[in-house]
N, C-alpha and C positions, 0 to 999 in steps of 0.2 A: 373805353379801350379802342385803340386804333390798330388795325391789322393792315400791313403793307405787303404787297406781292409784286415783285419785279418780273418783267418779261422783256423779251426782245434781244437777248443776248445770243451769241453764236459765233461762228467763224467767218472772218472777213479778211480779204487781202489788204495789205498796206495801201493807203490812199483811198480806201473805200469808206462807206458810210453805214451807220447803224443807228437805229432809234430804239431807245429803251423806254419802257413804260413802267409806271408805278401806280398800281391801283389800290385805293384805300377802301376799307370796309369797317363796319362796326359803328362808325359815326362820321359825320361830315368833318371836313378839315377847316372849318371856319376859324380864321384867326391863327392858323398854323403856318409856320415857316417850313419849307421843304428843302431837303438837300440830297445830294448824291455824293457818295464816297466810294472809294475803290481800294482793294487790297490785292497786291500782286504777291506771288510766291516769295517767301523770305523777307517780305517787307511789311511795315506797319500799315494800318489802314490810313488812308490819306483823303483829304478833302478834294472834291472835284468841282462842285457847283452848288449854289443855293439860290433860292428864290423866296421872296416875301409873299405874304398872303395875297396882296393886291397884284402881284406880278410885276410891279413897278421897280422893285429892287432886286438886283441879281449880283452875284459875285462868282468868280471863277479862280481856280488855281492857275498860276502862271503857265503851267505845263499844257493847259488845254485852252487858254484864251485864244479866241479867233477860230477855233476848230469846233468847240462844243457849244451848244445852246440849251439852256434849261428853260422849260416853259411849263405852264400848268393850265388845266381846264377845271376850274372849281366846280362847275356844274356836273362834271363827271367824276369828281374826286380823284383825279388822275394827274400825275406829274410826268413829264417827259424829259429825256435827255437825247438831243439830236447830236450825234457824233460824226463829224466829217473829217476827212483827211487823216484817217486813223493810222497810227504808227504801232510797230511792234511793242513799244514801250507802254502802250495803252492796255496791253493784255492784263486782265485782272478780273476779279469778281466785283461786280458793281452793286452797291447797296443803296437803297432808298431809305431816307430817314425823315421824321417829322418831329416838330417841337411846337409847343404852345408859344405863340408870340408872333408879332407882325413884321419883325425885322429879320432879315436873312443873316445867318451867322455861318462861319466856317469851322467852328469848334464842335467837334463830335460829341464832347461831353455835355453839350447843351441840348442834344436831341434825345427825346424820350422814347421814340418808337423806331424800330428798325425792321426792315424786310430781311428775307433769307438770302438775297443776292441772286444775281444772274451773271453767268460767266461770259466774258468777251475775250476772244482770242483773235489776235491780229497777226497774220502770217506775213513773212517777207516776200 
């Protein structure tokens, strides 16, 4: 079993930056693809970014390309989401997810484990 805990959310002004972390426990994430999703009020949960086990394969939603960067430190069983040039539209609860598999995917139904989320609020 994998437990995921997100942290790093908070309030930031538009144009600012924030770094989210996702710490895993229970087992190592060997061979796991990791992803970040978000859910804004009144909207469905949407894909943000994903990264393969090796870190060599990444994918991003069009809305965050060029602004967000996903990375991982497998030695620490931790995944990060560096968010730059934040916009009010980025306001949401951000969730970390994990799935067995070496290839990154944007499909939420392919992820087996989910964290409880961390809230990001971007003010104008």
